[in-house]
MOPAC internal coordinates of N, CA, C and O (Angstrom, degrees):
PM7 1SCF
backbone

  N    0.0000 0     0.00 0     0.00 0    0    0    0
  C    1.3859 1     0.00 0     0.00 0    1    0    0
  C    1.5215 1   110.37 1     0.00 0    2    1    0
  O    1.2310 1   121.27 1   -37.59 1    3    2    1
  N    1.3390 1   115.17 1   142.41 1    3    2    1
  C    1.4295 1   122.29 1  -178.47 1    5    3    2
  C    1.5320 1   109.84 1   -85.10 1    6    5    3
  O    1.2310 1   121.06 1   -45.87 1    7    6    5
  N    1.3074 1   115.57 1   134.13 1    7    6    5
  C    1.4826 1   119.70 1   179.42 1    9    7    6
  C    1.5551 1   106.92 1   -91.48 1   10    9    7
  O    1.2310 1   121.31 1   -54.85 1   11   10    9
  N    1.3021 1   115.09 1   125.15 1   11   10    9
  C    1.4636 1   119.98 1   178.95 1   13   11   10
  C    1.5413 1   110.62 1   -76.30 1   14   13   11
  O    1.2310 1   121.37 1   -46.28 1   15   14   13
  N    1.3232 1   114.99 1   133.72 1   15   14   13
  C    1.4447 1   119.04 1   179.66 1   17   15   14
  C    1.5356 1   108.28 1   -88.18 1   18   17   15
  O    1.2310 1   121.95 1   -33.56 1   19   18   17
  N    1.3015 1   113.88 1   146.44 1   19   18   17
  C    1.4485 1   119.60 1   178.66 1   21   19   18
  C    1.5421 1   108.74 1   -82.51 1   22   21   19
  O    1.2310 1   120.94 1   -55.38 1   23   22   21
  N    1.3388 1   115.81 1   124.62 1   23   22   21
  C    1.4716 1   121.32 1  -178.72 1   25   23   22
  C    1.5268 1   108.24 1   -99.44 1   26   25   23
  O    1.2310 1   121.41 1   -48.30 1   27   26   25
  N    1.3417 1   114.92 1   131.70 1   27   26   25
  C    1.4753 1   117.09 1   177.58 1   29   27   26
  C    1.5177 1   108.82 1   -75.34 1   30   29   27
  O    1.2310 1   120.69 1   -42.83 1   31   30   29
  N    1.2935 1   116.29 1   137.17 1   31   30   29
  C    1.4642 1   122.55 1   179.23 1   33   31   30
  C    1.5214 1   108.83 1  -130.43 1   34   33   31
  O    1.2310 1   121.88 1   -18.17 1   35   34   33
  N    1.3189 1   114.01 1   161.83 1   35   34   33
  C    1.4445 1   117.20 1  -178.61 1   37   35   34
  C    1.5557 1   107.99 1   -85.81 1   38   37   35
  O    1.2310 1   122.11 1   -24.32 1   39   38   37
  N    1.3120 1   113.57 1   155.68 1   39   38   37
  C    1.4410 1   119.31 1  -179.71 1   41   39   38
  C    1.5488 1   109.11 1   -80.83 1   42   41   39
  O    1.2310 1   121.66 1   -12.87 1   43   42   41
  N    1.2892 1   114.43 1   167.13 1   43   42   41
  C    1.4777 1   120.20 1   179.44 1   45   43   42
  C    1.5303 1   109.81 1   -61.46 1   46   45   43
  O    1.2310 1   119.73 1   140.65 1   47   46   45
  N    1.3276 1   118.12 1   -39.35 1   47   46   45
  C    1.4822 1   122.50 1  -179.36 1   49   47   46
  C    1.5028 1   110.67 1   -64.40 1   50   49   47
  O    1.2310 1   119.28 1   138.34 1   51   50   49
  N    1.3178 1   118.98 1   -41.66 1   51   50   49
  C    1.4684 1   121.40 1   177.54 1   53   51   50
  C    1.5113 1   111.73 1   -64.07 1   54   53   51
  O    1.2310 1   120.15 1   140.06 1   55   54   53
  N    1.3032 1   117.32 1   -39.94 1   55   54   53
  C    1.4567 1   122.41 1   178.82 1   57   55   54
  C    1.5166 1   110.50 1   -65.65 1   58   57   55
  O    1.2310 1   119.63 1   136.86 1   59   58   57
  N    1.3285 1   118.31 1   -43.14 1   59   58   57
  C    1.4650 1   121.15 1   179.11 1   61   59   58
  C    1.5371 1   110.38 1   -64.50 1   62   61   59
  O    1.2310 1   119.21 1   138.42 1   63   62   61
  N    1.3136 1   119.12 1   -41.58 1   63   62   61
  C    1.4623 1   121.84 1  -179.66 1   65   63   62
  C    1.5268 1   109.04 1   -65.24 1   66   65   63
  O    1.2310 1   120.06 1   137.08 1   67   66   65
  N    1.3036 1   117.49 1   -42.92 1   67   66   65
  C    1.4693 1   119.28 1   179.26 1   69   67   66
  C    1.5108 1   111.45 1   -64.27 1   70   69   67
  O    1.2310 1   119.89 1   141.69 1   71   70   69
  N    1.3127 1   117.81 1   -38.31 1   71   70   69
  C    1.4570 1   122.88 1   178.11 1   73   71   70
  C    1.5491 1   109.94 1   -64.24 1   74   73   71
  O    1.2310 1   120.57 1   135.01 1   75   74   73
  N    1.3004 1   116.52 1   -44.99 1   75   74   73
  C    1.4618 1   121.16 1   179.08 1   77   75   74
  C    1.5205 1   110.61 1   -62.02 1   78   77   75
  O    1.2310 1   119.99 1   136.14 1   79   78   77
  N    1.3165 1   117.63 1   -43.86 1   79   78   77
  C    1.4479 1   120.34 1   178.32 1   81   79   78
  C    1.5254 1   112.70 1   -62.05 1   82   81   79
  O    1.2310 1   120.00 1   138.89 1   83   82   81
  N    1.3191 1   117.60 1   -41.11 1   83   82   81
  C    1.4669 1   121.94 1   179.17 1   85   83   82
  C    1.5387 1   109.68 1   -65.52 1   86   85   83
  O    1.2310 1   119.88 1   136.41 1   87   86   85
  N    1.3296 1   117.83 1   -43.59 1   87   86   85
  C    1.4592 1   120.88 1   179.06 1   89   87   86
  C    1.5219 1   110.44 1   -65.17 1   90   89   87
  O    1.2310 1   119.70 1   139.31 1   91   90   89
  N    1.3328 1   118.19 1   -40.69 1   91   90   89
  C    1.4703 1   120.09 1  -179.67 1   93   91   90
  C    1.5507 1   110.32 1   -64.57 1   94   93   91
  O    1.2310 1   120.17 1   137.34 1   95   94   93
  N    1.3117 1   117.28 1   -42.66 1   95   94   93
  C    1.4542 1   120.44 1   177.69 1   97   95   94
  C    1.5292 1   110.36 1   -62.89 1   98   97   95
  O    1.2310 1   119.99 1   139.07 1   99   98   97
  N    1.3345 1   117.63 1   -40.93 1   99   98   97
  C    1.4588 1   120.95 1   178.30 1  101   99   98
  C    1.5412 1   111.71 1   -63.25 1  102  101   99
  O    1.2310 1   120.22 1   138.09 1  103  102  101
  N    1.3432 1   117.19 1   -41.91 1  103  102  101
  C    1.4557 1   120.60 1  -179.93 1  105  103  102
  C    1.5126 1   110.77 1   -64.43 1  106  105  103
  O    1.2310 1   120.17 1   134.56 1  107  106  105
  N    1.3252 1   117.29 1   -45.44 1  107  106  105
  C    1.4551 1   121.77 1  -177.74 1  109  107  106
  C    1.5194 1   110.17 1   -64.86 1  110  109  107
  O    1.2310 1   119.80 1   136.98 1  111  110  109
  N    1.3317 1   117.98 1   -43.02 1  111  110  109
  C    1.4412 1   120.25 1  -179.85 1  113  111  110
  C    1.5189 1   111.79 1   -68.15 1  114  113  111
  O    1.2310 1   119.62 1   144.07 1  115  114  113
  N    1.3211 1   118.32 1   -35.93 1  115  114  113
  C    1.4569 1   119.18 1   176.86 1  117  115  114
  C    1.5226 1   112.69 1   -67.80 1  118  117  115
  O    1.2310 1   120.66 1   146.63 1  119  118  117
  N    1.3519 1   116.35 1   -33.37 1  119  118  117
  C    1.4644 1   118.73 1   177.58 1  121  119  118
  C    1.5238 1   110.14 1   -69.58 1  122  121  119
  O    1.2310 1   119.64 1   140.79 1  123  122  121
  N    1.3476 1   118.29 1   -39.21 1  123  122  121
  C    1.4529 1   120.91 1   177.16 1  125  123  122
  C    1.5149 1   111.14 1   -63.34 1  126  125  123
  O    1.2310 1   120.17 1   135.32 1  127  126  125
  N    1.3133 1   117.28 1   -44.68 1  127  126  125
  C    1.4743 1   120.67 1   179.15 1  129  127  126
  C    1.5494 1   110.77 1   -63.90 1  130  129  127
  O    1.2310 1   120.40 1   139.16 1  131  130  129
  N    1.3261 1   116.84 1   -40.84 1  131  130  129
  C    1.4771 1   119.89 1   176.30 1  133  131  130
  C    1.4966 1   111.89 1   -59.16 1  134  133  131
  O    1.2310 1   120.33 1   137.56 1  135  134  133
  N    1.3453 1   116.97 1   -42.44 1  135  134  133
  C    1.4505 1   120.98 1   178.27 1  137  135  134
  C    1.5408 1   111.18 1   -64.47 1  138  137  135
  O    1.2310 1   120.00 1   140.01 1  139  138  137
  N    1.3188 1   117.60 1   -39.99 1  139  138  137
  C    1.4439 1   120.34 1   179.09 1  141  139  138
  C    1.5378 1   110.81 1   -64.88 1  142  141  139
  O    1.2310 1   119.75 1   134.73 1  143  142  141
  N    1.3000 1   118.08 1   -45.27 1  143  142  141
  C    1.4313 1   121.86 1   179.88 1  145  143  142
  C    1.5225 1   112.00 1   -64.51 1  146  145  143
  O    1.2310 1   120.14 1   139.38 1  147  146  145
  N    1.3431 1   117.35 1   -40.62 1  147  146  145
  C    1.4375 1   121.75 1   179.87 1  149  147  146
  C    1.5331 1   111.89 1   -64.43 1  150  149  147
  O    1.2310 1   121.14 1   139.00 1  151  150  149
  N    1.3452 1   115.42 1   -41.00 1  151  150  149
  C    1.4572 1   118.27 1  -179.39 1  153  151  150
  C    1.5336 1   109.98 1   -72.55 1  154  153  151
  O    1.2310 1   119.53 1   148.80 1  155  154  153
  N    1.3078 1   118.49 1   -31.20 1  155  154  153
  C    1.4768 1   120.89 1   177.24 1  157  155  154
  C    1.5341 1   108.72 1   -66.71 1  158  157  155
  O    1.2310 1   119.73 1   135.99 1  159  158  157
  N    1.2754 1   118.12 1   -44.01 1  159  158  157
  C    1.4829 1   121.76 1   179.81 1  161  159  158
  C    1.5209 1   108.76 1   -65.29 1  162  161  159
  O    1.2310 1   119.45 1   140.01 1  163  162  161
  N    1.3300 1   118.65 1   -39.99 1  163  162  161
  C    1.4383 1   121.33 1  -177.61 1  165  163  162
  C    1.5223 1   112.00 1   -69.09 1  166  165  163
  O    1.2310 1   120.44 1   146.75 1  167  166  165
  N    1.3199 1   116.76 1   -33.25 1  167  166  165
  C    1.4679 1   121.40 1  -179.62 1  169  167  166
  C    1.5153 1   114.00 1   -86.80 1  170  169  167
  O    1.2310 1   119.94 1   178.39 1  171  170  169
  N    1.3173 1   117.72 1    -1.61 1  171  170  169
  C    1.4584 1   121.11 1  -176.44 1  173  171  170
  C    1.5479 1   109.72 1   -70.73 1  174  173  171
  O    1.2310 1   121.04 1   -63.51 1  175  174  173
  N    1.3135 1   115.62 1   116.49 1  175  174  173
  C    1.4734 1   120.15 1  -179.47 1  177  175  174
  C    1.5227 1   110.99 1  -114.88 1  178  177  175
  O    1.2310 1   120.73 1  -165.99 1  179  178  177
  N    1.2986 1   116.22 1    14.01 1  179  178  177
  C    1.4823 1   118.44 1  -175.24 1  181  179  178
  C    1.5420 1   112.12 1   -60.88 1  182  181  179
  O    1.2310 1   120.76 1   138.45 1  183  182  181
  N    1.3182 1   116.16 1   -41.55 1  183  182  181
  C    1.4920 1   120.37 1  -177.45 1  185  183  182
  C    1.5087 1   110.66 1   -65.99 1  186  185  183
  O    1.2310 1   119.49 1   134.85 1  187  186  185
  N    1.3514 1   118.57 1   -45.15 1  187  186  185
  C    1.4425 1   119.65 1  -176.80 1  189  187  186
  C    1.5411 1   110.42 1   -72.77 1  190  189  187
  O    1.2310 1   119.25 1   147.15 1  191  190  189
  N    1.2966 1   119.04 1   -32.85 1  191  190  189
  C    1.4596 1   120.51 1   176.89 1  193  191  190
  C    1.5080 1   111.48 1   -66.75 1  194  193  191
  O    1.2310 1   120.23 1   144.46 1  195  194  193
  N    1.3082 1   117.16 1   -35.54 1  195  194  193
  C    1.4746 1   120.33 1   176.14 1  197  195  194
  C    1.5088 1   110.32 1   -65.49 1  198  197  195
  O    1.2310 1   120.60 1   137.76 1  199  198  197
  N    1.3348 1   116.45 1   -42.24 1  199  198  197
  C    1.4753 1   120.55 1   178.58 1  201  199  198
  C    1.4997 1   110.83 1   -65.27 1  202  201  199
  O    1.2310 1   119.85 1   139.42 1  203  202  201
  N    1.3224 1   117.90 1   -40.58 1  203  202  201
  C    1.4820 1   121.89 1   177.74 1  205  203  202
  C    1.5349 1   109.83 1   -61.99 1  206  205  203
  O    1.2310 1   120.28 1   136.05 1  207  206  205
  N    1.2974 1   117.08 1   -43.95 1  207  206  205
  C    1.4828 1   121.15 1   177.66 1  209  207  206
  C    1.5208 1   111.84 1   -59.93 1  210  209  207
  O    1.2310 1   121.31 1   138.29 1  211  210  209
  N    1.3442 1   115.11 1   -41.71 1  211  210  209
  C    1.4673 1   120.32 1   177.97 1  213  211  210
  C    1.5123 1   111.08 1   -64.00 1  214  213  211
  O    1.2310 1   120.26 1   135.74 1  215  214  213
  N    1.3294 1   117.11 1   -44.26 1  215  214  213
  C    1.4663 1   120.19 1   179.58 1  217  215  214
  C    1.5333 1   112.34 1   -67.72 1  218  217  215
  O    1.2310 1   121.01 1   145.70 1  219  218  217
  N    1.3105 1   115.68 1   -34.30 1  219  218  217
  C    1.4664 1   118.37 1   175.80 1  221  219  218
  C    1.5123 1   111.65 1   -64.19 1  222  221  219
  O    1.2310 1   120.64 1   137.50 1  223  222  221
  N    1.3169 1   116.38 1   -42.50 1  223  222  221
  C    1.4787 1   121.90 1   174.58 1  225  223  222
  C    1.5323 1   110.81 1   -58.86 1  226  225  223
  O    1.2310 1   120.76 1   132.20 1  227  226  225
  N    1.3216 1   116.15 1   -47.80 1  227  226  225
  C    1.4780 1   119.64 1  -179.51 1  229  227  226
  C    1.5273 1   111.08 1   -64.14 1  230  229  227
  O    1.2310 1   119.69 1   143.66 1  231  230  229
  N    1.3181 1   118.20 1   -36.34 1  231  230  229
  C    1.4474 1   120.82 1  -179.75 1  233  231  230
  C    1.5441 1   110.36 1   -67.84 1  234  233  231
  O    1.2310 1   121.08 1   134.08 1  235  234  233
  N    1.3367 1   115.54 1   -45.92 1  235  234  233
  C    1.4722 1   117.95 1  -178.86 1  237  235  234
  C    1.5221 1   110.95 1   -62.47 1  238  237  235
  O    1.2310 1   120.13 1   144.79 1  239  238  237
  N    1.3292 1   117.36 1   -35.21 1  239  238  237
  C    1.4891 1   120.33 1  -179.93 1  241  239  238
  C    1.5148 1   112.44 1   -91.56 1  242  241  239
  O    1.2310 1   120.06 1  -169.30 1  243  242  241
  N    1.3208 1   117.49 1    10.70 1  243  242  241
  C    1.4798 1   124.42 1   175.30 1  245  243  242
  C    1.5382 1   112.18 1    56.23 1  246  245  243
  O    1.2310 1   120.82 1  -134.32 1  247  246  245
  N    1.3134 1   116.04 1    45.68 1  247  246  245
  C    1.4637 1   122.61 1   178.15 1  249  247  246
  C    1.5199 1   113.50 1   -99.41 1  250  249  247
  O    1.2310 1   120.15 1   170.03 1  251  250  249
  N    1.3380 1   117.32 1    -9.97 1  251  250  249
  C    1.4560 1   120.29 1   177.77 1  253  251  250
  C    1.5511 1   109.41 1  -123.42 1  254  253  251
  O    1.2310 1   122.11 1   -27.17 1  255  254  253
  N    1.3027 1   113.56 1   152.83 1  255  254  253
  C    1.4513 1   119.96 1  -177.32 1  257  255  254
  C    1.5299 1   107.66 1   -92.98 1  258  257  255
  O    1.2310 1   120.70 1   -31.22 1  259  258  257
  N    1.3475 1   116.26 1   148.78 1  259  258  257
  C    1.4555 1   120.20 1   179.67 1  261  259  258
  C    1.5107 1   109.36 1  -115.17 1  262  261  259
  O    1.2310 1   118.53 1   -25.43 1  263  262  261
  N    1.2475 1   120.40 1   154.57 1  263  262  261
  C    1.4573 1   128.09 1   -10.21 1  265  263  262
  C    1.5378 1   110.57 1   -64.80 1  266  265  263
  O    1.2310 1   121.17 1   -29.39 1  267  266  265
  N    1.3348 1   115.37 1   150.61 1  267  266  265
  C    1.4580 1   120.95 1  -174.82 1  269  267  266
  C    1.5130 1   108.49 1  -121.84 1  270  269  267
  O    1.2310 1   121.10 1   -38.63 1  271  270  269
  N    1.3487 1   115.50 1   141.37 1  271  270  269
  C    1.4614 1   119.64 1   174.69 1  273  271  270
  C    1.5103 1   107.74 1  -145.22 1  274  273  271
  O    1.2310 1   121.72 1   -40.62 1  275  274  273
  N    1.3626 1   114.31 1   139.38 1  275  274  273
  C    1.4501 1   120.44 1  -176.64 1  277  275  274
  C    1.5028 1   109.62 1  -150.37 1  278  277  275
  O    1.2310 1   119.93 1   -22.22 1  279  278  277
  N    1.3251 1   117.75 1   157.78 1  279  278  277
  C    1.4632 1   124.81 1   172.87 1  281  279  278
  C    1.5171 1   108.41 1  -112.41 1  282  281  279
  O    1.2310 1   121.14 1   -45.64 1  283  282  281
  N    1.3332 1   115.42 1   134.36 1  283  282  281
  C    1.4639 1   119.90 1   179.65 1  285  283  282
  C    1.5127 1   110.24 1  -147.47 1  286  285  283
  O    1.2310 1   119.29 1   -68.71 1  287  286  285
  N    1.3261 1   118.97 1   111.29 1  287  286  285
  C    1.4727 1   125.00 1   177.57 1  289  287  286
  C    1.5471 1   113.38 1    51.16 1  290  289  287
  O    1.2310 1   119.94 1  -136.60 1  291  290  289
  N    1.3059 1   117.72 1    43.40 1  291  290  289
  C    1.4449 1   120.47 1   179.79 1  293  291  290
  C    1.4983 1   114.43 1    84.72 1  294  293  291
  O    1.2310 1   119.44 1  -173.44 1  295  294  293
  N    1.3129 1   118.67 1     6.56 1  295  294  293
  C    1.4689 1   123.57 1   177.51 1  297  295  294
  C    1.5169 1   109.56 1  -109.04 1  298  297  295
  O    1.2310 1   119.64 1   -40.78 1  299  298  297
  N    1.2975 1   118.28 1   139.22 1  299  298  297
  C    1.4704 1   124.30 1   173.23 1  301  299  298
  C    1.5257 1   106.98 1  -101.20 1  302  301  299
  O    1.2310 1   120.80 1   -62.01 1  303  302  301
  N    1.3402 1   116.07 1   117.99 1  303  302  301
  C    1.4564 1   121.21 1  -176.33 1  305  303  302
  C    1.5524 1   107.13 1  -109.36 1  306  305  303
  O    1.2310 1   120.74 1   -50.30 1  307  306  305
  N    1.3176 1   116.20 1   129.70 1  307  306  305
  C    1.4761 1   120.70 1   176.79 1  309  307  306
  C    1.5037 1   109.06 1  -132.46 1  310  309  307
  O    1.2310 1   121.96 1   -37.76 1  311  310  309
  N    1.3370 1   113.86 1   142.24 1  311  310  309
  C    1.4683 1   121.42 1   174.40 1  313  311  310
  C    1.5349 1   106.07 1  -123.74 1  314  313  311
  O    1.2310 1   121.15 1   -59.29 1  315  314  313
  N    1.3431 1   115.41 1   120.71 1  315  314  313
  C    1.4574 1   121.32 1  -178.95 1  317  315  314
  C    1.5250 1   109.04 1  -125.42 1  318  317  315
  O    1.2310 1   120.59 1   -48.23 1  319  318  317
  N    1.3300 1   116.47 1   131.77 1  319  318  317
  C    1.4659 1   120.85 1   178.09 1  321  319  318
  C    1.5439 1   108.79 1   -67.44 1  322  321  319
  O    1.2310 1   120.88 1   -37.52 1  323  322  321
  N    1.3013 1   115.92 1   142.48 1  323  322  321
  C    1.4851 1   122.22 1   174.33 1  325  323  322
  C    1.5115 1   108.70 1   -87.20 1  326  325  323
  O    1.2310 1   120.69 1    -0.72 1  327  326  325
  N    1.3045 1   116.28 1   179.28 1  327  326  325
  C    1.4589 1   119.64 1  -179.84 1  329  327  326
  C    1.5086 1   112.16 1   -60.91 1  330  329  327
  O    1.2310 1   120.98 1   143.58 1  331  330  329
  N    1.3215 1   115.73 1   -36.42 1  331  330  329
  C    1.4559 1   120.49 1   174.85 1  333  331  330
  C    1.5480 1   106.59 1   -79.61 1  334  333  331
  O    1.2310 1   120.28 1   -50.55 1  335  334  333
  N    1.3264 1   117.08 1   129.45 1  335  334  333
  C    1.4787 1   118.73 1  -173.60 1  337  335  334
  C    1.5196 1   113.50 1   -71.31 1  338  337  335
  O    1.2310 1   119.22 1   169.44 1  339  338  337
  N    1.3338 1   119.10 1   -10.56 1  339  338  337
  C    1.4532 1   120.43 1  -179.76 1  341  339  338
  C    1.5169 1   114.53 1   -92.90 1  342  341  339
  O    1.2310 1   120.25 1   177.06 1  343  342  341
  N    1.2907 1   117.13 1    -2.94 1  343  342  341
  C    1.4781 1   120.86 1   178.86 1  345  343  342
  C    1.5024 1   110.75 1  -124.16 1  346  345  343
  O    1.2310 1   121.89 1   -25.58 1  347  346  345
  N    1.3142 1   114.00 1   154.42 1  347  346  345
  C    1.4510 1   121.55 1   174.39 1  349  347  346
  C    1.5125 1   108.61 1  -145.49 1  350  349  347
  O    1.2310 1   120.96 1   -16.48 1  351  350  349
  N    1.3303 1   115.77 1   163.52 1  351  350  349
  C    1.4343 1   121.10 1   179.37 1  353  351  350
  C    1.5063 1   109.49 1  -117.14 1  354  353  351
  O    1.2310 1   120.82 1   -54.01 1  355  354  353
  N    1.3367 1   116.04 1   125.99 1  355  354  353
  C    1.4582 1   122.21 1   178.21 1  357  355  354
  C    1.5352 1   106.05 1  -104.47 1  358  357  355
  O    1.2310 1   121.03 1   -51.12 1  359  358  357
  N    1.3159 1   115.63 1   128.88 1  359  358  357
  C    1.4685 1   122.62 1   176.84 1  361  359  358
  C    1.5008 1   109.30 1  -127.42 1  362  361  359
  O    1.2310 1   121.05 1   -47.02 1  363  362  361
  N    1.3048 1   115.59 1   132.98 1  363  362  361
  C    1.4630 1   122.58 1   173.90 1  365  363  362
  C    1.5196 1   107.78 1  -121.51 1  366  365  363
  O    1.2310 1   120.84 1   -59.97 1  367  366  365
  N    1.3221 1   115.99 1   120.03 1  367  366  365
  C    1.4652 1   121.50 1  -177.83 1  369  367  366
  C    1.5180 1   108.98 1  -118.01 1  370  369  367
  O    1.2310 1   121.31 1   -54.70 1  371  370  369
  N    1.3515 1   115.09 1   125.30 1  371  370  369
  C    1.4505 1   120.93 1   176.28 1  373  371  370
  C    1.5377 1   108.64 1   -76.83 1  374  373  371
  O    1.2310 1   120.65 1   -55.64 1  375  374  373
  N    1.3199 1   116.36 1   124.36 1  375  374  373
  C    1.4632 1   121.54 1  -176.46 1  377  375  374
  C    1.5044 1   112.08 1   -70.64 1  378  377  375
  O    1.2310 1   119.33 1   158.67 1  379  378  377
  N    1.3046 1   118.89 1   -21.33 1  379  378  377
  C    1.4721 1   121.73 1  -175.63 1  381  379  378
  C    1.5326 1   111.13 1   -95.11 1  382  381  379
  O    1.2310 1   120.52 1   127.81 1  383  382  381
  N    1.3178 1   116.61 1   -52.19 1  383  382  381
  C    1.4793 1   120.47 1  -175.65 1  385  383  382
  C    1.5313 1   113.90 1   -98.92 1  386  385  383
  O    1.2310 1   119.41 1   178.52 1  387  386  385
  N    1.3169 1   118.74 1    -1.48 1  387  386  385
  C    1.4593 1   123.61 1  -179.61 1  389  387  386
  C    1.5250 1   112.51 1    58.01 1  390  389  387
  O    1.2310 1   120.01 1  -149.46 1  391  390  389
  N    1.3070 1   117.59 1    30.54 1  391  390  389
  C    1.4614 1   120.73 1   173.38 1  393  391  390
  C    1.5339 1   107.52 1   -77.82 1  394  393  391
  O    1.2310 1   120.78 1   -36.67 1  395  394  393
  N    1.3276 1   116.12 1   143.33 1  395  394  393
  C    1.4477 1   120.62 1  -176.24 1  397  395  394
  C    1.5336 1   108.15 1  -125.58 1  398  397  395
  O    1.2310 1   121.33 1   -49.42 1  399  398  397
  N    1.3437 1   115.06 1   130.58 1  399  398  397
  C    1.4528 1   121.60 1   174.53 1  401  399  398
  C    1.5144 1   106.11 1  -117.40 1  402  401  399
  O    1.2310 1   120.61 1   -55.07 1  403  402  401
  N    1.3261 1   116.44 1   124.93 1  403  402  401
  C    1.4614 1   120.49 1   179.46 1  405  403  402
  C    1.5348 1   109.74 1  -120.07 1  406  405  403
  O    1.2310 1   121.50 1   -35.33 1  407  406  405
  N    1.3119 1   114.74 1   144.67 1  407  406  405
  C    1.4483 1   119.90 1   178.09 1  409  407  406
  C    1.5277 1   108.49 1  -148.72 1  410  409  407
  O    1.2310 1   120.58 1   -42.41 1  411  410  409
  N    1.3500 1   116.49 1   137.59 1  411  410  409
  C    1.4199 1   121.07 1   176.91 1  413  411  410
  C    1.5527 1   107.66 1   -92.00 1  414  413  411
  O    1.2310 1   121.24 1   -47.59 1  415  414  413
  N    1.3244 1   115.24 1   132.41 1  415  414  413
  C    1.4556 1   119.62 1  -178.11 1  417  415  414
  C    1.5363 1   107.50 1  -109.93 1  418  417  415
  O    1.2310 1   120.62 1   -43.83 1  419  418  417
  N    1.3138 1   116.43 1   136.17 1  419  418  417
  C    1.4693 1   122.26 1   179.39 1  421  419  418
  C    1.5125 1   109.56 1  -123.29 1  422  421  419
  O    1.2310 1   119.93 1   -50.95 1  423  422  421
  N    1.3365 1   117.74 1   129.05 1  423  422  421
  C    1.4611 1   119.66 1   171.36 1  425  423  422
  C    1.4897 1   108.91 1   -78.39 1  426  425  423
  O    1.2310 1   121.88 1   -33.03 1  427  426  425
  N    1.3142 1   114.01 1   146.97 1  427  426  425
  C    1.4546 1   117.09 1  -177.50 1  429  427  426
  C    1.5060 1   112.58 1  -103.65 1  430  429  427
  O    1.2310 1   120.10 1   180.00 1  431  430  429

């Protein structure tokens, strides 16, 4: 007959503590990842920069009238002629975070 060996096992308390530690680490890491993703989405300026490039192209080719004002994805975009008739100033202001993007436009 084969003699069964006694296998050491963890107690219920050890198992519960290990489970709690794993869950706590998971919760903290998911909160950190959520913060990273939220800040990445908040800092994303790809859409407004594409719109600014489009408006710059239209301004150079005299396809838009000045002064110009538009709303785009929570941004207020204005184009105002400077004292020199060949230059203008483009400003994009985020209505939520008050971020400002400025660009000088030159007709060619």
